[in-house]
C-alpha positions in Angstrom: 2.3 -21.0 -6.9 2.3 -17.1 -6.9 -1.3 -16.3 -6.2 -0.2 -12.4 -6.2 2.3 -9.6 -6.7 2.6 -7.6 -3.6 4.5 -4.2 -3.8 5.8 -2.6 -1.0 7.4 1.4 -1.4 10.2 2.1 1.7 11.4 5.9 2.2 14.4 4.9 5.0 11.6 3.7 8.3 14.1 0.4 8.1 13.2 -1.4 11.4 9.1 -0.7 10.3 10.1 -1.6 6.8 11.5 -5.2 7.9 8.6 -6.0 10.2 6.5 -5.4 6.8 8.8 -7.7 4.7 8.9 -10.4 7.8 5.2 -10.7 7.9 4.3 -11.0 4.2 7.2 -13.8 4.0 5.3 -15.8 6.5 2.1 -15.3 4.1 0.2 -18.5 4.2 0.1 -18.4 0.6 3.1 -17.5 -2.0 3.3 -14.0 -3.5 5.8 -12.0 -5.3 6.4 -9.5 -3.3 8.5 -6.3 -4.5 10.0 -3.6 -2.6 10.8 -0.1 -4.0 13.5 1.8 -2.5 12.5 5.4 -3.3 15.7 7.4 -2.7 16.2 6.0 1.0 19.6 6.4 2.8 22.8 4.9 2.3 21.9 2.5 5.8 18.9 1.8 4.4 19.9 0.8 1.1 22.5 -1.6 2.5 20.2 -3.4 4.7 17.4 -3.8 2.3 19.8 -5.6 0.1 21.2 -7.5 3.4 17.8 -9.2 4.2 16.3 -9.9 1.1 17.7 -13.2 0.9 16.3 -13.7 4.3 12.4 -12.5 4.1 12.8 -13.8 0.2 11.6 -10.3 -1.4 12.5 -8.5 -4.5 14.7 -4.9 -4.8 14.4 -2.3 -6.4 16.1 0.8 -5.9 14.1 3.7 -7.5 17.2 6.0 -7.9 18.4 3.1 -10.5 15.4 4.3 -12.9 14.1 7.6 -11.8 15.5 11.0 -11.5 12.7 12.4 -9.4 12.9 13.1 -5.7 11.0 10.8 -3.6 7.3 10.3 -3.5 7.3 8.2 -6.6 4.1 6.1 -6.0 3.7 6.8 -9.2 6.7 5.1 -10.8 6.1 2.1 -8.0 2.2 1.9 -8.8 3.1 1.6 -12.5 5.8 -0.7 -12.5 3.7 -2.5 -10.1 0.5 -2.9 -12.5 2.9 -4.1 -15.4 4.7 -6.9 -13.4 0.8 -7.6 -12.2 -0.2 -7.4 -15.9 2.8 -9.4 -17.0 1.8 -12.1 -14.6 -1.9 -12.3 -14.6 -2.2 -11.6 -11.1 -3.9 -9.2 -8.7 -1.9 -6.4 -7.3 -1.6 -5.6 -3.4 0.1 -2.8 -1.8 1.7 -3.3 1.0 2.7 -0.1 2.7 6.2 -0.4 5.2 4.1 0.6 8.2 1.8 -2.3 8.5 1.9 -5.8 9.8 0.1 -8.5 8.1 -1.3 -12.1 9.2 -0.3 -15.0 8.1 -4.0 -15.0 6.2 -4.5 -11.4 5.2 -4.2 -12.1 1.4 -5.3 -15.5 1.4 -8.7 -13.8 2.7 -8.5 -10.6 0.5 -8.1 -13.6 -2.5 -11.1 -15.7 -1.2 -13.8 -12.3 -0.8 -12.3 -11.5 -4.7 -13.2 -15.0 -6.0 -16.2 -14.6 -4.2 -16.9 -11.1 -6.0 -15.6 -10.9 -9.2 -16.9 -7.1 -9.4 -14.4 -6.2 -7.2 -12.4 -3.2 -7.8 -10.1 -2.8 -4.5 -10.5 -4.9 -1.6 -8.8 -2.8 1.2 -7.9 -4.5 5.0 -9.5 -2.8 7.8 -6.0 -1.0 9.9 -5.9 -1.5 14.0 -3.6 -0.3 16.3 -1.5 -3.1 18.7 -4.5 -3.6 20.8 -6.8 -4.6 17.6 -9.1 -1.2 17.8 -9.8 0.6 14.5 -7.5 3.1 13.9 -6.0 5.8 11.1 -6.7 5.8 8.2 -10.2 3.9 8.5 -11.6 5.6 11.8 -14.7 6.7 9.6 -15.4 3.0 10.5 -14.4 2.8 14.1 -18.2 1.8 15.3 -18.9 -0.1 11.8 -20.5 -3.6 12.8 -20.5 -5.1 9.5 -18.0 -7.2 8.2 -18.4 -6.4 4.1 -18.3 -2.7 4.1 -19.4 -1.8 0.4 -17.7 2.3 -0.1 -17.5 4.7 -2.4 -15.1 6.6 -0.3 -11.6 6.6 -1.2 -9.4 3.2 0.5 -5.8 4.3 2.0 -3.2 2.1 0.2 -2.3 0.8 3.8 -3.1 -3.0 2.8 -5.3 -3.0 -0.1 -5.8 -5.2 -3.3 -6.1 -3.7 -7.0 -8.1 -7.0 -8.5 -6.7 -7.8 -12.5 -9.5 -6.3 -14.3 -9.0 -3.4 -12.7 -5.5 -3.2 -13.6 -6.7 -4.1 -17.1 -9.1 -0.9 -18.0 -7.2 1.1 -15.3 -3.8 2.1 -17.5 -1.7 4.3 -14.2 0.5 5.9 -16.4 -2.4 8.3 -16.7 -2.0 9.2 -13.2 -1.1 13.1 -12.6 2.5 13.8 -12.1 2.2 16.5 -9.8 0.2 14.5 -7.1 1.8 12.4 -4.5 -0.6 10.1 -3.4 -3.1 8.1 -5.7 -5.4 6.6 -3.4 -8.1 8.6 -4.1 -7.9 9.0 -8.1 -7.7 5.5 -7.9 -10.4 4.4 -5.8 -12.4 6.9 -7.5 -11.3 5.4 -11.1 -12.6 2.1 -9.7 -16.1 3.2 -9.2 -16.6 5.3 -12.4 -15.4 2.6 -14.6 -18.5 -0.1 -12.8 -16.2 -1.7 -10.1 -17.0 -1.9 -6.2 -14.8 -1.2 -3.5 -14.8 -2.8 -0.1 -13.3 -2.5 3.3 -13.0 -5.9 4.7 -13.8 -5.1 8.7 -12.7 -9.0 9.7 -9.3 -8.5 8.0 -7.1 -6.6 10.3 -3.8 -5.6 9.6 -1.4 -3.6 12.5 -0.5 -0.3 10.8 1.8 2.2 12.6 0.5 5.6 11.2 3.3 7.7 9.2 5.6 5.2 10.3 6.6 5.3 6.6 6.5 8.6 6.4 8.0 10.1 9.6 8.0 13.6 8.9 3.9 13.4 8.9 3.9 12.6 12.8 5.0 16.4 12.8 0.8 16.9 12.7 0.7 15.9 16.1 3.8 17.3 17.8 4.6 20.5 15.6 1.7 21.4 13.5 3.1 24.3 12.4 6.3 23.1 11.4 3.6 20.3 9.5 1.5 22.7 7.3 4.5 24.9 6.2 5.6 21.5 4.7 2.1 20.4 3.3 1.3 23.8 2.3 4.4 26.5 1.4 6.7 23.2 -0.1 3.7 21.3 -1.2 4.0 18.0 0.0 2.4 15.0 0.5 -0.6 15.6 -2.2 -3.4 14.0 -3.4 
């Protein structure tokens, strides 16, 4: 029986994407995994098609449905919400630079079952040696296994509960923005839900692997901030 709807937005970065898909396919519970191809290259499209039967994901090419250039995270979230509501299941976002463990989803769902007023539940992100990394560096010295937070949760690997999906229509997201983790985190709190990061549920995160241009922040900050502020990329 399927226990959750898992969505993964993809913009190229095919090698990390396939790592993500493989790990999800090896989960200890059954999930409905949907990859949203957000105007990737033709090579990426072909490789996604070639591997869908191997890893068991469904594949939606956004170019077949929307005309707006990527990022189309709003459409991905809205479509994911619609599917999750139809299935009456929580939605888990796993980005294409994240590798989950076999028990990641089952542990998120176990926590949800014991904490019914949860709105969002995030797995902590770590590097290849298990050290807390971006975007959860703010919690790197935290010793508690369960961190209740009113700060925004990243969508690296985050569960959105079915009650929150029922109460907050993601079609209301501002189209002028690119990313919505802050918006939905705040709305969860405003609606009376609680948000958590599970410090003992770790996923391997390769920062910005799903958006390689953001590596410019470290290698060429002038070019990065030109794209961010002059070209208006990465609006949150």
